[in-house]
RODO-2510 file (C-alpha; in nm, 4 decimals, decimal comma):
residues 90
     n   res          X          Y          Z
     1     m     0,4239     1,1141     1,4258
     2     v     0,1578     1,0531     1,1641
     3     l     0,2033     1,2999     0,8788
     4     y    -0,0338     1,4010     0,6026
     5     k     0,0628     1,4914     0,2467
     6     s    -0,1209     1,6683    -0,0310
     7     s    -0,2871     1,4569    -0,2972
     8     r    -0,1159     1,6851    -0,5501
     9     g     0,2252     1,6206    -0,3955
    10     i     0,3527     1,9795    -0,4010
    11     s     0,2862     2,1077    -0,0477
    12     p     0,4999     1,9931     0,2475
    13     s     0,3737     1,7238     0,4841
    14     v     0,1882     1,8396     0,7962
    15     s     0,0555     1,7013     1,1239
    16     f    -0,3006     1,5788     1,1745
    17     q    -0,3973     1,9013     1,3508
    18     q    -0,2531     2,1169     1,0745
    19     a    -0,4318     1,9124     0,8080
    20     l    -0,7609     1,9209     0,9971
    21     l    -0,7529     2,2940     1,0628
    22     s    -0,6382     2,3987     0,7168
    23     g    -0,8743     2,1825     0,5128
    24     y    -0,7079     2,1910     0,1718
    25     a    -0,3329     2,1893     0,1216
    26     p    -0,1821     2,5136    -0,0143
    27     d    -0,1469     2,3477    -0,3567
    28     g    -0,5247     2,2805    -0,3600
    29     g    -0,4923     1,9084    -0,2892
    30     l    -0,6573     1,7040    -0,0184
    31     y    -0,4552     1,5835     0,2786
    32     l    -0,3971     1,2080     0,2951
    33     p    -0,1901     1,0040     0,5420
    34     e     0,1646     0,9527     0,4117
    35     t     0,1370     0,5853     0,4998
    36     l    -0,1589     0,3586     0,5577
    37     p    -0,1595     0,0895     0,8244
    38     s    -0,1367    -0,2690     0,7081
    39     l    -0,4526    -0,4502     0,8131
    40     g    -0,4932    -0,8254     0,7993
    41     k    -0,8051    -1,0193     0,7157
    42     e    -0,8464    -1,1360     1,0768
    43     q    -0,8223    -0,7806     1,2067
    44     l    -1,0900    -0,6642     0,9645
    45     k    -1,3150    -0,9535     1,0686
    46     a    -1,2694    -0,8582     1,4346
    47     w    -1,3486    -0,4951     1,3572
    48     a    -1,6727    -0,5989     1,1852
    49     k    -1,8037    -0,7054     1,5277
    50     l    -1,7311    -0,3711     1,6949
    51     s    -1,9836    -0,0987     1,7610
    52     y    -1,9331     0,2378     1,5916
    53     m    -1,7819     0,3815     1,9107
    54     e    -1,5461     0,0867     1,9570
    55     l    -1,4383     0,1109     1,5938
    56     l    -1,3600     0,4811     1,6319
    57     q    -1,1581     0,4140     1,9442
    58     t    -0,9644     0,1446     1,7581
    59     m    -0,9075     0,3205     1,4258
    60     l    -0,8377     0,6825     1,5199
    61     p    -0,5044     0,6096     1,6931
    62     l    -0,3818     0,4600     1,3627
    63     f    -0,4170     0,8009     1,1954
    64     v    -0,3489     1,0482     1,4766
    65     s    -0,0260     1,0794     1,6712
    66     p    -0,0705     1,0336     2,0492
    67     t     0,1220     1,3588     2,0970
    68     e    -0,1616     1,5408     1,9200
    69     i    -0,4654     1,3593     2,0582
    70     t    -0,4174     1,1098     2,3382
    71     v    -0,5990     0,7779     2,3578
    72     e    -0,7828     0,9121     2,6632
    73     e    -0,9060     1,2117     2,4623
    74     i    -1,0195     0,9843     2,1817
    75     k    -1,2080     0,7656     2,4270
    76     g    -1,3574     1,0693     2,5994
    77     e    -1,4287     1,3930     2,4218
    78     c    -1,3908     1,2784     2,0616
    79     i    -1,6197     0,9792     2,1077
    80     s    -1,8809     1,1790     2,2984
    81     f    -1,9039     1,4098     1,9970
    82     a    -1,9632     1,1130     1,7684
    83     s    -2,2408     0,9845     1,9948
    84     a    -2,4159     1,3208     2,0257
    85     e    -2,7648     1,3330     1,8871
    86     q    -2,7756     1,5080     1,5499
    87     t    -3,0442     1,7754     1,5602
    88     t    -2,9271     2,0120     1,2888
    89     v    -2,9574     1,9293     0,9211
    90     l    -2,6925     2,0916     0,7071
***
């Protein structure tokens, strides 16, 4: 499972869903992945050729456990949100 820790290092590690829904950690820090994937030069070059949607489908599974969001969900609902036309300016 991919876990997220506080940038301040005081709060306990949490899942992706917990980090996403809580925003800030209880100690006021930002949630960051405990570990980052090792990416080679060739992989980065290959990613440079991907569309935004393809890149999302490739990168999200590196940071979200499949028990929380499945690959099918990433390819479906999550990606459709990213491709939705933005009509509201915040």
